[in-house]
C-alpha positions as CSV (number, residue, x, y, z in Angstrom):
1,M,138.0,127.8,123.6
2,L,140.1,125.0,125.6
3,S,136.8,124.4,127.7
4,K,134.8,123.3,124.3
5,H,137.6,120.8,124.0
6,V,137.9,119.5,127.9
7,A,133.8,119.4,126.9
8,C,134.3,117.3,123.8
9,V,137.2,115.0,125.7
10,F,134.9,114.1,128.4
11,G,132.1,113.6,125.9
12,I,134.6,110.9,124.4
13,A,135.6,108.7,127.5
14,F,132.2,108.6,129.1
15,F,130.7,106.9,125.9
16,A,133.9,104.6,126.0
17,I,133.9,103.4,129.5
18,A,129.7,102.9,128.9
19,L,130.1,100.8,125.8
20,A,132.9,99.1,127.1
21,G,133.0,95.1,126.8
22,C,129.4,95.7,124.7
23,A,128.7,94.6,121.3
24,V,129.1,96.9,118.2
25,N,125.6,97.7,118.3
26,Q,123.2,97.1,121.4
27,N,119.9,97.2,121.1
28,V,117.7,98.1,123.7
29,K,113.4,97.7,122.9
30,A,110.7,98.8,124.5
31,Q,109.1,96.8,127.3
32,G,105.3,97.1,127.9
33,A,105.1,100.1,125.7
34,G,103.6,98.4,122.5
35,F,105.5,99.2,119.9
36,D,104.4,97.5,116.6
37,W,103.8,99.8,113.4
38,S,104.0,96.6,111.4
39,G,100.6,97.2,110.4
40,T,100.5,100.8,109.9
41,T,100.1,101.3,106.0
42,E,101.5,104.9,105.7
43,K,104.6,105.2,108.3
44,R,105.6,108.5,108.6
45,V,108.7,109.8,110.1
46,A,110.0,113.2,110.9
47,V,114.1,112.7,110.8
48,I,115.2,115.4,113.3
49,Q,118.9,117.0,112.0
50,P,121.7,114.2,113.4
51,D,123.1,115.8,115.8
52,I,126.7,115.2,114.6
53,H,130.4,115.6,116.1
54,L,133.7,115.1,113.9
55,G,136.9,115.8,115.2
56,E,140.0,115.2,115.3
57,L,142.1,113.6,118.5
58,T,145.2,115.6,119.0
59,A,148.4,114.3,120.5
60,G,147.3,115.2,123.7
61,G,144.0,114.0,123.6
62,L,141.9,116.5,123.0
63,V,139.5,117.0,120.1
64,E,139.9,119.5,117.7
65,P,136.0,119.9,116.2
66,R,136.3,120.0,112.6
67,A,133.1,122.5,111.5
68,D,133.7,121.7,107.8
69,W,134.0,117.6,108.3
70,T,130.5,118.0,110.5
71,K,128.5,119.8,108.2
72,A,129.4,117.7,105.1
73,A,128.3,114.5,107.3
74,Q,125.1,116.0,108.5
75,A,124.0,116.2,105.0
76,D,125.4,113.1,103.5
77,V,123.6,111.2,107.0
78,A,120.6,112.6,106.1
79,K,120.6,111.9,102.4
80,Q,121.7,108.3,104.0
81,L,118.6,108.2,106.2
82,E,116.0,109.3,103.3
83,A,117.4,106.4,101.1
84,Y,117.4,103.7,104.1
85,F,113.5,104.6,104.8
86,A,112.5,104.9,101.4
87,K,113.9,101.0,100.4
88,R,111.6,100.5,103.9
89,K,108.4,102.2,102.2
90,T,108.5,104.9,104.9
91,S,107.8,108.4,104.3
92,V,110.2,110.7,106.0
93,V,110.1,114.6,106.8
94,L,113.7,116.1,106.5
95,V,113.8,118.3,109.5
96,N,117.1,121.0,109.1
97,D,117.7,123.8,111.0
98,L,115.2,123.6,113.5
99,S,114.0,127.4,114.2
100,D,111.1,126.9,117.1
101,Q,113.2,127.0,120.3
102,R,110.8,124.5,122.0
103,E,111.6,122.4,119.1
104,V,115.4,123.1,119.6
105,Q,115.2,122.2,122.9
106,L,113.6,119.2,122.6
107,A,116.3,118.0,119.9
108,K,119.0,119.3,122.8
109,L,117.2,117.1,125.6
110,H,117.4,113.7,123.1
111,G,121.5,114.0,124.1
112,P,121.3,113.7,127.8
113,I,118.3,111.7,127.8
114,G,120.6,108.8,125.7
115,R,123.3,109.0,127.8
116,A,120.9,108.2,130.5
117,I,119.7,105.2,128.9
118,I,123.1,104.5,128.4
119,R,123.9,104.6,132.0
120,H,121.2,102.9,133.3
121,A,119.2,100.6,130.9
122,I,122.4,99.3,129.4
123,M,125.0,99.6,132.0
124,G,122.4,98.1,134.4
125,I,122.8,100.6,137.3
126,K,119.4,100.3,137.8
127,L,117.2,103.6,138.9
128,P,114.3,103.2,141.8
129,N,111.7,104.5,139.8
130,K,112.8,103.0,136.3
131,T,111.1,99.5,136.1
132,Q,111.5,98.9,132.4
133,A,114.3,98.8,130.2
134,M,112.4,101.9,127.7
135,D,110.5,103.8,130.4
136,W,112.1,107.0,129.3
137,T,110.6,110.4,127.6
138,L,111.2,113.4,125.8
139,G,107.8,114.7,127.2
140,P,104.2,116.2,126.1
141,D,106.6,118.9,124.3
142,A,107.1,116.7,121.6
143,A,103.7,117.1,120.2
144,L,104.6,120.2,119.0
145,L,106.7,117.9,116.3
146,R,103.4,116.1,115.5
147,E,101.4,119.5,114.9
148,H,104.3,121.1,112.9
149,Y,105.3,118.0,110.6
150,K,102.1,116.1,110.2
151,T,104.1,112.6,111.4
152,D,103.1,110.3,114.6
153,Y,107.0,109.8,115.2
154,A,110.2,111.4,115.0
155,L,114.0,109.8,114.9
156,F,116.7,111.3,116.6
157,I,120.5,110.5,116.0
158,Y,123.6,111.4,118.0
159,V,126.9,110.6,117.2
160,N,130.3,111.5,117.8
161,D,133.3,110.2,115.1
162,T,136.9,111.3,116.1
163,Y,140.3,110.9,113.6
164,T,143.5,110.4,114.9
165,S,146.0,112.6,113.8
166,A,149.5,112.0,112.9
167,G,150.4,113.1,115.8
168,R,148.1,110.7,118.0
169,A,148.8,107.8,115.3
170,F,152.5,108.5,116.5
171,L,151.9,108.4,120.2
172,M,150.0,105.5,119.6
173,V,152.8,103.6,118.2
174,S,155.2,104.7,120.6
175,A,152.8,103.9,123.6
176,A,152.6,100.3,121.9
177,V,156.3,99.7,121.9
178,L,156.5,100.3,125.5
179,G,153.2,97.8,125.9
180,V,151.1,100.7,126.7
181,S,147.5,101.3,125.0
182,V,146.7,104.5,123.6
183,Q,143.1,105.3,122.5
184,G,142.5,106.7,118.9
185,G,139.8,107.8,117.1
186,Q,136.4,106.5,116.9
187,Q,132.7,106.4,116.4
188,I,129.9,106.5,119.1
189,G,126.3,107.2,118.5
190,F,122.6,106.4,119.6
191,A,119.7,106.8,117.7
192,S,116.0,107.2,119.3
193,L,112.7,106.8,117.8
194,V,110.4,108.9,119.6
195,D,105.7,108.5,119.3
196,L,105.2,112.2,118.9
197,R,101.8,111.5,120.2
198,T,103.3,111.1,123.9
199,G,106.5,111.9,123.7
200,N,107.9,108.5,124.8
201,I,110.8,106.6,123.3
202,T,109.7,103.4,121.7
203,W,112.8,102.4,120.4
204,F,116.7,102.9,121.7
205,N,120.0,101.7,119.9
206,V,123.5,102.5,120.5
207,R,126.4,102.1,118.2
208,H,130.3,102.1,119.1
209,D,132.6,101.6,116.0
210,G,136.0,101.3,116.8
211,S,137.2,103.3,113.9
212,S,135.8,106.5,112.5
213,G,134.2,106.9,109.1
214,L,131.4,109.6,108.4
215,R,133.8,111.4,105.8
216,D,132.7,109.9,102.9
217,S,129.7,108.3,101.7
218,N,129.8,105.4,102.2
219,G,131.1,105.4,105.8
220,C,127.6,107.4,106.4
221,K,125.6,104.4,104.8
222,H,127.7,101.8,107.1
223,F,127.0,104.0,109.9
224,V,122.9,104.1,109.3
225,E,122.3,100.7,108.3
226,G,123.9,100.3,111.5
227,I,122.4,102.4,113.9
228,L,119.2,101.3,112.7
229,A,120.0,97.7,112.9
230,D,116.7,95.9,114.5
231,L,114.7,99.2,113.7
232,P,111.2,97.1,113.8
233,K,109.9,97.2,109.9
């Protein structure tokens, strides 16, 4: 159990460091990918169940996962995504509870690829074989989603939302008196729009918010509108 908590903490620390100094929303557009669906009359997107993690940040800096908060947030974010795309006249297929193991692996792959994009495309740690800002892909197996859900695009979302516990809040206040800054809960996530015909990521956005908010509908709506800011219409 401890290893899971440690993994959560390292995951949060990675994003906090990666996004230090960045704007709340950092958008990286596809360069050379030819992504433009402005002329598409019938946009249809498979919205893969968001990879959401909610937890409480303890006084010791560990994250206690909260399955109940996470489940409620997944349902609410999915509802907000559906409403968001409806306003843009885009049809969505909400994909919950993936059963095909190859599709499950694709969903899991999005996490590490998103972290790689942050590291190499946003932080600027260049790779010798990456000449474009958005030269990233989930691979040809993405075609499985296209065949299954009859869509040309899929949206993947990852978010880690932590809440400051009473013990952590006390520590923050105590540390502030001594002139020491202690991090509280925060919201960190990213989204990718994938072309299922090629598996290529055509659009990517990362969001870092100093406060959390996925425990209520307004917070979920704010997150969806923020993470999808600048998504081509």
